[in-house]
N, C-alpha and C positions, 0 to 999 in steps of 0.2 A: 444196781441190780446184779445179783449173782445168778449166773446161768450154768447149766450142766449139759454137756454135749458129748457125743461119741463119734469116733472114727474107727471103723473095722472091729469094734467090740460091742458087746451088750452093755447097757447102762448098769453100773454096779448097784447093788442093793443098799443104797444110802437113803436116809430120810432127808430129803432136800430142805424142807423147812427148818428142821432141827439143825442140820449142818450149817445152813446159812445163818441162823441165829448164833451158833457157836462161833463162826467166822467173825461175825460182827462184834461179838463180845471180846474175842481175842484182839481184834484190831483196836477196839476202844481201850483195852488195857494198855495199849501203846500210844494212846492219844490220837488215834486215827479213825477216820470214817471210811466206810466202803463205798466206792463208786462202782463202775462197771468192771466186774470180775467174771471171766469166762473160764470155766473148767472144761477141758477137752480130754476125755478119757480115750485112750487109744491103745494100739498094740506096739510091740517092740519095733516093727518095721516102720511104722509111722513116726515114732519118736526119733528113730535113727535118721529118717529123711529130714525131719525138722532140725535136728542137731547139725546135720551136714549142711543143709541149705542156709540156715540163718546164723549158725555159730561157727561153722567150719570145723566142727568136732566130728570125728569118725568113730563114735562109740554109742552104746546103749546107755540109758540112764533112766531113773525112775520119774524125774520131773524136770521140766524146763519152764522157767518163769520169765515171761516178757513183762517188764515193768513199765506201766504208763502212768504211774502215780504223779500227782501234782499237789504240793503243799501237804495238808493233813488228810487228803483223800487218796486212798490206795485204789489202784486199778491195774488190771493186767490180764493177760491170757496165760493160763497154766495148763500145760500139756502133761498128762500123767500116763505112763505106760503101765497098764494093769498086768502085763506079762512080767515086768520087772518087779512090780509090787509083790506079786505072788512068789517070785524067786527070792526076793529079799526077806519075805515073811519066813520062808523055810530056813534061809541062812541065819537069820537072827532069832530063830526059835520063838516066833510070835504068831498070832493069827493073821490071816489075810485082812480081816476087817480092821484090826488094830494097826497094822502097817499102812493100810489105806488112809486111815484117819491121820496117822503121823505125816504121811506125804501130803495130804490135803492141807494140813496146817503149816507144813514146812514152806510151801509156796507163799502163804499169807505172811509168815514171819519174814521171808525175803522182802516182800512188799512193804513191810513195816520197818525195814532197814537193817535186819539182822543178816550177817553174812556167815559163810562157813568154809571159806577157802584159805584164809590167812592164819597165822600162828594163833592158837587158842580159840579161834572162831568156831571150830566144829563143836567144841565143848559148850560154848555159849549157846549155839543153835540147839544142841541136844537138851540143854537145861530149859530153854524156852519151849521146845516141843513138849517136854515132860510137864512143864507148868500148864501149858494149854490143854494137854490131854487130861490133866487132873481137875480142870474146871467142872463145876456142877452142870454147866450148860452143854457139856460135850455130848454129842449124839451117841 
């Protein structure tokens, strides 16, 4: 089950059913099924709190993915700062909605096993994001 929750922000204007179908399609393209996935949309202060408490990182970020996947079933909690999504959209000269979709799928790609911290991994992640964003099932 894919759920959508908020802390300190209003729920973004996403079509939940369409977004969930897209997420399932992307996961399937990596040979994965979706288990329990919880999106938590929040503000910068909440994501900073989560980053400090659970990862010992003292900085803002757009998404934090907690991976509970087992075997071919992906599962996790994905915290997304809508403040940072908005800032990044302006910085990358894209729309807020497009940047939000990119971040939503970024977390799913992490759960599917794609990383973005090592040499060449950021380019692989960006290519995977672009491929997911190009799917006809994309909301």
